[in-house]
N, C-alpha and C positions, 0 to 999 in steps of 0.2 A: 538427547539432545538438550533439554534444558539444563542439566547437569554440566555440560560441557561449555555453554552459554556462561554460566557462572564461573565455571574455571577460566574462561577468557576475560571474564571482568575480574577476577581475583589477579591475573597475570598483568591486565593493565593495571590495578592498584598497585601492585608490587612493583611495576615498572615507574609509578609515580613516586613510591617510597623510597627507590633506589637513587632516582635521580633528585629527588627533594623537591620536586614540582608537579602540583595537581591542577595544572592548567586543562582547559578541555582539549586544547591540542595535544600536549603532551600525553595525556591520558588515552586519546584517540591513537596517537602513535602506539602507545603501548597494547592497545587493544589489536592492533595490527600485527606487532610484534608476536603477542601472544597466539594471534591467528596462525602465523608462520610457524610459530613452534609446536603447536597442535597438528599443523598440516605435516610437519616431518614424522611424527609419530602416530598418524592417522591409522595405518593398518595393525600397528601394534595394541592399540588401544580400542580400535572399532569406531573410528570418527568419521568415517567416510559419509555417512547420513548428514552429520552437522554441515560439512562443506558443501553438500549437493543443496541443502535447504537454505545455507548462507547465499549461495549464488542465486538461487531463485528468489530470495527475499530482495537482492540487488536488482533482479529482473523485474520485481513488482514496483521498487522505487522509480526504476528507469521508465516504466510503462506511466506510472503517476507523473513524473515530470513531462513526458511527452504529452499527454492529456492533458496537462495544466497549461504548456504552451498553445497545443491546438485550439483548446475551447477558448483560451484568451485572445488568441487571434480572430476566434469566430465571433467572439462578443464584441471586439473591437471593431470588426467590420460591419456588425449589426448596428452599433451605436452611431459609426461615421456615416451611415447611409442618409442621404436626404430625406428619403420616405421609408420609414421603417414599416415591414409588414410581417410581423410575426404570428405565429400560431402557438401561444404558450398552452401547456396543459400539464395535469397530474398523470403520471402513468404509474400502474400498479406492477410492480417489478416481482416475479415470484422467485423467492430465495431458494438456492440450492445449499449455500451456506446455513448451519443449522445453530453454533454455538454462539454466545453471547458476545464474545471478543471479535468473531467472524464478523458477526453481523455489524457490530459497532465499527470495525475497520471499515468495511465496505460503506456502510453510511457516511462515515467522515471522508473518505475518498472522494465520494461523489459530491459532498457539500462542499469539499474544499476545491474543487473543478468549477470554474465560472461557468455561468449560465444554467447549473443544476444545484438543487437543494433537496436534501432527505428531510421530508415531511414527518411520517410516523412509520410504523412497524406494526403489523396486525398484531392480535392478541395471541394468536396462535405461532406466531413468528415465522410464517409462510410467506408473506408479501411485505415488499418496503415499497412505500408510497414516496415517488420521486417527482418534484416540480422542474419542469424545464423550459427555459425561457423561449425556446422554440423548437417544438416537435411535430414536424409535418408527417413523420412516420413513426408511431409509436412503437410498433415490432422492431423496427430498426434499431431503435434507440435500446429496448431491451437486449436485443441480440449484441450490440456494442459492449453494454455493460456485463453481459453474461460471459462473452468471449474475452473480456478483456480485464477487468479489475476481479470479478468474481473467480474467473478460472485461475488468476495468479494468486488470489487470496488461498484457494483449495490446493494449490500446489505446494504453497509454502508452509501452511499449517496442517497438512494432512499426511 
């Protein structure tokens, strides 16, 4: 999987060298062209898993954008209310992800979502502490994170 990603990056760099343009847009276009080339030979070189993971990565990015817009809307509604009644709190989120980069990615996705902030990870790396601007039902928030970001991260990286 990782080697195919590097091959895809090399194909994008080769595209940049052939065109003589190393702008971000041209390299991204080269990456997409490389992805297409690898897709054409996927069965001969056994790259079907790469494309499945790539699609799941796109799904994770789409979920993040959806959650970003939804939570930004919720925070805007809270701020615009004449009388703000919040139940802020810190929840202890039990982690299923166990690798450092997975925990870091989950914490960053949570922090980048308005209204939530990753505060700390327990020393045994089993619990992520998250501050929420409004958390009337802590278990529902835990379930949302577990069935959203954490599940998608596990799908992409396992």
